[in-house]
N, C-alpha and C positions, 0 to 999 in steps of 0.2 A: 412270883406271880406271872401269869401268862400275859403276853402283849394283848392289849385291848380289853383286859379284864376290868370290870366295873365294881367299885365299892362305894356305897352311899356313906357319906361322912355326916353323922348325926350332929356334929358340932356346928355344921353349917346350916342347920334348920333354924331359920329365924322368922320372926313375925314383926312387921313394922306397920305404922299407920301414918299416912300423909294425906292432907286435905280430906280427912275422914274416909280415905280409901285404903283398905287393908291389903298388904302384900305379904305373901309367903315365899320363902326361899329354901331351895334344897341344893346341896353340893355333892358332887361325885368325883372320885378319883378314877382316872382312866390310865391304866398302866402302859408305859412304853410308847405312847403316841403323842404327837404334838397337838397344839390347840386346834389346828385346822382340820385334823382328822378325828380328834377325840369327840367333838360335838356331833359327829355323824355316825358314831357307833350305835348299833341297835340297842334298844332299851334305855338310851339316853332320852329324856323328855324332849319332845319336839313342840314347836309353836302350836298352840291350840289344844294340847293334851290336858286332860283333867288332873287335878291333884288327887293322889290316892286317898287322902283323908277328907277331902272336901270337893265333891264333884262340880260345885258352882265356880270354883277357882280354876282358871286355865292358864297355861303358860303364856306369858306376855313377852318374855325375852329370854335368850340363852346366851351365856358368855363363857369363854374358855380362856385359860391362861396357864403358863407352864407351872408344874409343881413337881419338884424332885426329878425322877426319871420318867414322869408322865405328865398329865395335865389335870387341872381342876376345872370341872364344868359346873356352872351354877345356873339354875333355872329359877326364874321369878314368876310367881303366880298372882293373878289379880282377878276380881270378879269379872265374869264374862261380859257384862255390859260396859266395862271400861276398857276392854281390849280392842284396839283398832282392827278392823276387818271382821268384827263380829256381826256387823250389819252391812247390808248392800250399800255400795257407794251411792252418794247423793249426786244427781245431775243438777248442779246449781245454775244451769243456764236453760233448763226446760221451762216452757211457758207456764206450767203449773207449779213451779218452785217459787216459794216466798221465803226469803231470809230477812229477819228483822233483828235489830239490836238498838240499845239506847246507851249513849255515852255522855260524858259531861266535860265541858271545857270552861275556860274563864276568859272574860273580857275585861281588861284593865281600863278604867276610865278615870280621868282627872276632872273633878267637879270644880268649875271656876268660882272664885269668890271676889267680892268687892270690899273695899275698906272706906269707912267714913272718917275723914280727917278734917283738919282746919287749914285755911290758907288766908294769908293777910294780903290785902290789896289796898291801893291808895284811891280813895273815892270821895273827895280829893284827900281827905284825911285817912290815915291808916285804919282799915276795917277788917275784922276777922270774920270769915265765913266758913260754914261747913260745906265740904265738897266730897264727891264720891270719886274714888280712883280705883284702878285695876289692882287687885291684890294677887301677886304672882304665885303665892304659896297656896295652890289649890288642894283639894282633898282627894287623895287617891282612893278609888273604890274598885274592888274586884268582884265582878258580877258573874255568878254561875250561869252557864248556858247549857241546857239540855239539847242533845242532838238525837234525832230519830232517823235511822237508816233502814231502807228497804231495798233488797236486792232481788231482782227477778230476771226472767229470760224473755227474749224476743225472738220469734221465728218468722222468717219470710217464706211465702209459698214458693217462690222461685229464687234462683241465684240472684243475689243483690248486685245492683250497680250503683254508681255514684249518686244518681238522682234519689234512690231509696234512702241512702245514708243521710244526704243533705235534708231530705224531707222529714226524716225521723228526728234529726237534730233540731230542725226549726221548731217542731212541736215542743221540744224540751227547753230550747233557748227562750222561747216566747214566755215561758212560765218562770224563768229564773229570777230570783230576787222579788217574787211576788208573795203576798200573804195569802195563804190558803186557809180555809175554815174546814178542819177535819175533825169530825166527831166532837163538835163544840169547842175546839181549841184552835186558836190562831197560831199558824206556823209559817215561817219563811222558807221558801223552797230553793234548793240548789241541786245540781247533779254532779256526782263524782266522776261520771264519764261512762262511755260505752266500751266494752271489751270484746274484741273479735274472737269468735270461737271457730265458726266455719263460715262459708259464704252465705249461708242462710240463717245462722244462729249467732246471737249476740247476748252478752250479759250486761245489764245496766244497774247502776246503784244510784238511788235517789236519796236525798238527805233533806230533812226539815229541821230547823232550829226554833226553839221557843225563847222569846224575850220575856223575862220575868220583871223587867223594869228595875228601877232603883226605889225601894220603899222610902217613904218620908218618915224618918225617925229623928228629924231635927229637934222636935219638941218633946221627945219621948220622956226626957227627965227634967229639962229646964225650959220653960216657956221663953219665947222671944221677948226681948225688951220692948220691941216695937215691930209691927207689921208695916213695913215701908210702903209696899204696894201689894197687889193681889199675888204676886209671885216672888216677893222678897221679904225676908224676915231679918231683923237686926238683933244680934247679941253682942253687947259691948260695942266695938267699933267695926265688926265684921258683918257683912251682909251675905245671907245664905239664900240661894235661889231654890224654888220648889214649884211644882206644877199645881198641886192641890194637897188636900189633907192626906191623900193616900200615897202619892208618888213625888219624889224629887224629879225623876224623869220617867214618864209613863212608858209602857212597853211599845216597842217599834217606833219610838219617837226620838228625835234629837233635840238638843237645847242650844240656843244661841243667845249670848248676852251682848247687847250693844250699849256702849257708853253714850250718855247724852251730850249733845254739843254744849249744853249749859252744865258745867260740872257741879253746880249746886243742886241739880235735879238728879234723882236716882236713875240708874241705867234701866233699860227695858229688857225683859226676858221673853224670848219667843220660843215656842215649841212647834216643831214641824214633823210631818210624817216622813220617815226614812224610806218607805217602800210603797209601791203601788199595791192595790188589793184586787185579787181575783179569787173570791172565796171558793168557787166551784172549779177553778182551773185545774186542780189536781186530777179530776176525772178524765182530762184530755191527755194525760201522760201515757205513753205506750206501755202496755204490760200490766197496768194496775187493775183494769176492769175487763 
């Protein structure tokens, strides 16, 4: 065979399916040339060429390796819509660009508990009393937290200076850790930062998280033996805190349990807001409107 002669090897014609995307492969023997030259020989498929039997499948990659006195060149074909470069590149820092995605993380919380026990005191004779004490074996709870990210571009009319950047940052910092009301949903705002592109162009990524709270399932199967107070239920000797019939801890709130100075009295449960609220503050973020 002459140097550079091409023979298609039908045994290398394969079909595979991954993530529901079909891939076709063809193999060629190129006589007398190493891999670096074999893949450049005319009539060897090139990136973007159509498959002879399926015009919608185009070459996604070409690889070459030694084979006997020549080389084996393999071309992989995929649907055109899945081949990089089939579309114009996206300018992800342009003012009209909006990139959005949703992800999920977890927040691990230990729900504190109290125990009802007895204590013997001399009054002046020995007397047994019921007392409430801290129960260190809390209940671990893994709360799912949805995150919503928006990436957009910012463009200044003139070359930026330090005042521009600080002024832009102040608008973002002012809204950080505040609750925004967006399309009927309460979300806590944070910013993943500004990315420099040019003196007048920046990319910014905003992030909001949703607090789903901790649902009250204490009595889902077994009622409390006693409701000690508005926010404490007793089952056996253990006291379980809860905010109301819907939540153990409501969305965007924290819980604090304070022991009573009189141990014969139950502890107090206090719920507090963890964030300030500025429901329309998100409209002031640069690049959103």
